[in-house]
C-alpha positions in Angstrom: -29.0 44.3 30.6 -32.1 46.5 31.0 -33.9 43.7 32.8 -31.0 43.3 35.2 -30.9 47.0 36.0 -34.7 46.9 36.5 -34.4 44.0 38.9 -31.7 45.8 40.9 -33.7 49.1 41.1 -36.7 47.1 42.1 -34.8 45.5 45.0 -33.0 48.6 46.3 -34.6 49.8 49.5 -35.1 53.6 49.4 -35.1 53.9 53.2 -31.7 52.3 53.4 -30.4 54.6 50.7 -31.7 57.7 52.6 -30.4 56.6 56.0 -27.0 55.8 54.4 -26.8 59.2 52.7 -27.8 61.0 55.9 -25.1 59.3 57.9 -22.5 60.0 55.2 -23.5 63.7 55.3 -23.2 63.7 59.0 -19.8 62.0 58.8 -18.3 64.2 56.0 -19.9 67.7 56.4 -18.0 70.1 58.7 -20.4 72.1 60.7 -19.3 75.8 61.0 -20.7 76.5 64.5 -24.1 78.2 64.9 -24.0 80.0 61.5 -24.0 77.1 59.1 -26.9 76.6 56.7 -29.8 74.7 58.1 -33.3 73.6 57.0 -34.5 73.2 60.6 -37.6 75.2 61.1 -36.9 75.6 64.9 -33.4 77.0 64.2 -34.8 79.3 61.4 -37.4 80.7 63.7 -34.6 81.7 66.1 -35.7 79.4 68.9 -33.1 77.8 71.1 -32.2 74.1 71.4 -33.6 71.7 68.8 -33.5 68.0 69.8 -33.2 66.9 66.1 -30.3 69.2 65.4 -28.7 68.1 68.7 -29.0 64.5 67.6 -27.4 65.3 64.2 -24.5 67.1 66.0 -24.2 64.2 68.4 -23.8 61.6 65.5 -21.4 64.0 63.7 -19.2 64.2 66.8 -19.4 60.4 67.2 -18.1 59.9 63.7 -15.1 62.2 64.7 -14.6 60.2 67.9 -15.5 63.2 70.1 -17.6 61.3 72.8 -17.7 64.2 75.2 -19.1 66.7 72.7 -21.4 64.0 71.3 -23.0 63.4 74.8 -23.2 67.2 75.4 -25.1 67.7 72.1 -27.6 65.0 72.7 -27.2 62.0 75.1 -29.2 59.7 72.9 -26.9 60.1 69.9 -24.6 57.4 71.3 -27.6 55.0 71.1 -29.0 56.4 67.8 -26.0 55.7 65.7 -25.8 52.0 66.3 -29.6 51.7 65.9 -29.4 53.5 62.5 -26.5 51.3 61.4 -28.4 48.2 62.4 -31.5 49.4 60.5 -29.4 50.0 57.4 -28.0 46.4 57.8 -31.5 44.9 58.2 -32.9 46.8 55.2 -29.9 45.9 53.0 -30.1 42.2 54.0 -33.8 42.2 53.1 -33.0 43.8 49.7 -30.3 41.2 49.0 -32.7 38.4 49.9 -35.3 39.9 47.6 -32.8 40.2 44.8 -31.6 36.6 45.2 -35.2 35.3 45.1 -36.0 37.3 41.9 -32.8 36.1 40.2 -33.5 32.5 41.2 -37.1 32.8 40.0 -35.9 34.2 36.6 -33.3 31.4 36.3 -36.0 28.8 36.8 -38.2 30.5 34.2 -35.3 30.4 31.7 -34.5 26.8 32.5 -38.0 25.3 32.5 -39.3 27.6 29.8 
């Protein structure tokens, strides 16, 4: 059992996990306007528009099917979301391929000794 968990953890792609967690946060978190908590250094310095925050807002609005607000927040958000989803898909597919090859290799070792 420990070996199987080790193999799974070895095959999990950290980048895919981080992108997925980020998109889930953008989909589920309700932004409270301009006064919500942020770790953005540009916003914390009191400067105006931050393109990174605008992209986050844009993706958030896309998840809530508000295309007009999404485009107003950042026009490239409409392009960024499908690109991120595709990246997650590619990384997950690579992880699954790696997992299958390791499992196949272990089965051969068990069979042939």
